[in-house]
C-alpha positions in Angstrom: 26.1 29.1 145.5 27.8 27.4 142.5 30.0 24.4 143.2 33.2 23.7 141.3 35.3 20.6 140.9 38.7 20.8 142.5 41.7 19.0 141.1 43.4 17.0 143.8 46.9 18.1 142.8 46.2 21.5 144.4 45.7 20.0 147.8 48.9 19.8 150.0 50.4 16.4 151.0 49.5 16.6 154.7 45.8 16.9 153.8 46.1 14.2 151.0 47.1 11.7 153.7 44.0 12.5 155.7 41.6 12.1 152.8 43.5 9.4 150.9 40.5 7.0 150.8 38.5 9.7 149.0 41.1 10.8 146.4 39.5 8.9 143.5 36.2 10.8 144.0 35.4 14.3 142.9 35.9 17.1 145.5 33.9 20.3 145.2 34.9 23.8 146.0 31.9 25.2 147.9 33.1 28.6 149.1 35.3 30.6 151.5 35.3 31.0 155.3 36.5 34.3 156.7 38.6 33.6 159.8 39.8 37.1 160.4 39.7 40.6 158.8 42.5 39.7 156.4 42.2 35.9 156.0 39.7 33.9 154.0 40.2 30.2 153.5 38.7 27.8 150.9 36.1 25.2 151.8 36.1 21.8 150.0 33.2 19.3 150.2 33.3 15.6 149.7 30.6 13.6 148.0 29.2 12.5 151.5 28.7 16.2 152.3 31.6 16.4 154.7 33.6 19.7 154.4 37.2 20.6 155.2 38.9 24.0 155.3 42.4 24.4 153.9 44.6 27.0 155.6 47.1 28.8 153.3 49.9 27.9 155.7 49.2 24.2 155.0 49.3 24.8 151.2 52.6 26.8 151.1 
């Protein structure tokens, strides 16, 4: 799977607070997680291999 850099401006404020110590580093988009028949969510990976999922409700 290819990895893509993610610009931090696309991540919502409530998640920025949780990851503020890592904001200066590159984040990578690594894929999607299907949580239901109709919903897929993006997965972002930090440099230390930790991953977070971003729900669309948190973005909007």
